[in-house]
N, C-alpha and C positions, 0 to 999 in steps of 0.2 A: 069784273069783280072776282069771279071764280078763278080766272087765270092768275090774279094777284095772289090769292090765298094758296093756290096750287104751287106757285113759285116760292112762296114763303115756306110752305111745308117741305118742298124738295130741298131748299137751301138748308133748312134745319136738319133734315136727315143726313145730308152730305156733311155738314159741320160736325154732327154728333158722331158719325162714322169715322171721320178723320181724327177726332179727338180720342176715340177709343183705340184706334190703331196706334196712335202715338203713345198712349199709356202702355199698351202691350209691348211696343218697341223699347220703351224706357226700361222695362224689366229685362228684356232680352239683350239690351245693350250692356248690361252688367254681367259680363262673362264670368262664370264661376267654375269652369272646367277648361283646362288647356293641356295639350300634349306636345311634346318635342320628341322627334324620332330621328335617329341617325345610325349609320353603320360605323363601328369603331375600328375595324381592322382592315381597312383598304390599304394595301401595301404599295401600289403603284398607280400612276395616273391612268394607265391602260385598263385597269380593273375598275375604275371609278365611273360607274354608269349613271345616266340620268334616271330618276325615279320619283314617284310620289306614293302616298298611302291613302287608301280609301278608308274612312272611319265609319264603323257601324255602331250605333248606340241602341241597345235593347233589340238587336237583330234587324234594325232598320237603317238603311244607308243614310248617313247624316251629312256627309260632305267629304272633303279631301284636304290633304295638306297642300302646301305650295310645292312646286317642282324644283328639284335641285340634284346635285350629285349625291351619290349614296353617302359620302363622307360628310356632307353638309347637313346641318340641322333643318328639319322640316317641321312646320308648326300648324297646329289646329286649335281653334278656340270655339267654345259653345256655352250657351246658358242651359243648364239642366235643372229640372225641378228637384227639390230635396227628396232623395230616395236612394236606393241601391240600384246601380246601373251596370249592365254588361257592356263593356267596350271591346270591340274587336277591330283589328287592323288587317289590311290587305295590301300587299306591295305590288305596284305596277312598274314595269321597266320599259324604257324606250328601246324598241327594236329598230336599229338603224336601217336594216335592210328593208323592212316593211314601211318605215317612216311613221310609225305610230306606237303608242304605248300598249303593252300587253300585260295581262295579269301573270305574275310569277306562279309557276306550278304550285299546287297545294303542298307537295312534299318539300318544296324549297322555301315556303313562306316561313318567316321567323316564328319560332316556337318558344314559349306559348304565344299564340296570336290573339289572346284575349286577356282581359283582366276585369275584375269587379271593383267598382269604386263606390264609396258611400258619400253622397253629397248632402251636407248639412246646411241648414238655413244660415245665411250670412257668413259662409265659409267658402274659400276657393280651394280647388284641388288641382294640383299640377303634377302631371305624369310625364316622366322621361323614359323613353324606350331606347335602349342601346342594343343594337343587333350586331351579330357577327356573321362572318361568311360560313361558319359551321352550322348556322341556322338557329343558334341559341340566342334568345332575347332576354334581357334583364329589364325589369320595370322598377322604377323608384317613384314613390308617391309622397308628395308634400302637401299637407293641409295647412291652410292659413286662415 
C-alpha cells in the first residue's frame, strides 16, 4: 500500500514538473529579439573568411550565431524579458592553419561592439549589424 502511494506521489511530481517546464518553454519559444550580422565590403573570395559571432546579453554569454562566410548573414534569436539590455558581439574567425576558430583581436573587433536595446512587452526587436573591414559597424534597430 505504501509503495502504491509513493508511486502516485512520484508520478504526480514528475507530471507537474514537466508541465511547468512546458509553460516556461512556451514563453521562451516566442523569440522577441533577433540579430543579423554580416560584413558589407568583402571585395574578393580570397578575403571572405569563415566566422561566427558570440552574443553577450547583459555581460553574460548567451549564445552564438550560425557559422558562415563574412559576407553571408549570420543570425541569432532569443527571448528577453521586457527591460533595457546591453547586447555585445564578439567575432570569431576560422584559422585554417590551426584548424579551429579563434577570437578576433580586440582592436580588430567591429566598433562599436555593443548596443543597448529596450524590449517592451508584446514587441519584437530586430537588430541588423553591418560591419566593414575598416572596423566600423553600423546598427539598425526595428521594433514591431
